[in-house]
C-alpha positions in Angstrom: -15.7 8.2 6.4 -14.1 11.2 4.4 -13.3 11.4 0.9 -9.9 10.8 1.4 -10.1 7.6 3.0 -12.6 6.0 0.0 -10.3 7.1 -2.1 -7.3 5.1 -0.6 -9.7 2.1 -0.4 -10.5 2.6 -4.1 -7.1 2.2 -4.9 -6.2 -0.9 -2.0 -9.8 -2.7 -3.4 -7.5 -3.0 -6.3 -4.5 -4.4 -5.6 -3.8 -8.3 -6.1 -4.0 -11.2 -4.3 -0.8 -12.7 -4.1 0.8 -8.5 -4.6 1.0 -5.2 -2.3 1.5 -2.0 -3.1 3.3 0.3 -0.2 1.6 3.3 1.5 3.5 5.7 -0.7 2.3 3.6 -3.5 -1.5 4.6 -2.5 -0.9 8.2 -2.1 0.8 8.7 -5.3 -2.3 6.8 -7.1 -5.1 9.2 -5.1 -2.7 12.8 -6.2 -1.7 13.3 -2.7 2.1 12.1 -2.7 3.2 13.8 0.2 0.1 11.8 2.1 2.0 8.6 3.0 0.8 8.7 6.4 -2.2 9.6 6.8 -2.7 6.3 3.6 -1.8 4.2 6.9 -4.7 6.1 9.1 -7.1 5.2 6.3 -5.7 1.2 6.3 -5.8 1.4 10.5 -8.8 3.1 10.3 -10.8 0.4 8.1 -14.5 -0.6 9.0 -14.0 -3.4 6.4 -11.2 -5.6 7.0 -12.6 -8.5 4.6 -13.4 -6.5 1.8 -10.9 -4.2 1.2 -7.6 -6.2 1.6 -5.6 -3.8 3.8 -2.9 -6.4 4.1 -1.7 -6.3 0.6 -0.2 -2.2 1.6 3.4 -2.3 3.4 6.4 0.2 3.8 8.1 1.2 1.0 10.9 -0.8 1.8 8.6 -4.7 1.8 8.0 -4.5 5.3 4.7 -5.2 7.2 4.0 -6.5 11.1 4.9 -9.5 11.4 4.1 -10.2 14.9 1.9 -8.7 17.5 3.0 -7.0 21.1 2.9 -11.2 22.6 4.9 -12.6 19.6 2.6 -14.1 17.4 2.3 -14.5 13.9 -0.1 -10.9 12.7 -2.8 -11.6 10.8 -1.2 -9.1 7.8 1.4 -11.9 7.9 -0.8 -14.3 7.6 -3.1 -13.3 5.2 -0.4 -12.6 3.0 1.6 -16.1 3.5 -2.0 -17.3 2.5 -2.2 -15.8 -0.2 1.7 -17.1 -1.3 2.8 -13.3 -1.5 6.6 -13.8 -1.6 8.3 -12.8 1.0 12.0 -12.3 2.1 12.6 -12.9 5.3 10.2 -13.1 8.3 8.9 -9.1 7.8 9.4 -7.7 4.4 8.3 -9.1 1.2 10.1 -9.7 -1.7 8.7 -6.2 -3.7 10.4 -7.6 -6.9 8.3 -10.2 -7.4 5.0 -9.0 -6.2 5.0 -4.8 -6.3 2.0 -4.0 -7.7 1.8 0.1 -9.0 -1.7 1.1 -9.8 -2.6 3.7 -12.6 -0.9 4.7 -15.3 2.7 5.9 -14.5 5.6 7.9 -16.8 9.6 6.8 -17.5 9.8 7.2 -13.7 7.3 5.7 -13.1 5.6 8.4 -11.4 1.8 8.5 -11.8 0.8 10.9 -14.7 -2.0 12.2 -13.5 -0.1 14.8 -11.2 1.6 18.1 -11.8 4.7 17.0 -10.7 6.1 20.5 -11.4 4.1 22.1 -9.2 3.7 19.1 -6.3 7.8 19.2 -6.0 8.1 23.1 -6.1 9.9 23.3 -9.8 7.7 25.7 -11.3 
């Protein structure tokens, strides 16, 4: 695993049971806000799914993979339900009730350890 994945796993390991974080939240927490897709790759390549709660990372709208190709409940769905994570419907968590945001944020909800003007090109 590379340094990027190690940072991702360090953040994901902090997500409390019954809560979720989005791919974008994790990317921002490690100081790379434009790398949400790569956070997804890190989740998929985790070699320690029991030790790293990858199932607690969802899309920005709260969607998760509810079913496998054969129509069976996905492991992610089973684990989220087992932990009592509040669901809106069959494939979305209720982000208003279970959204966990890592780190310290400013008044706009952005991590404070990022130079946002430089990141967004607002010099």
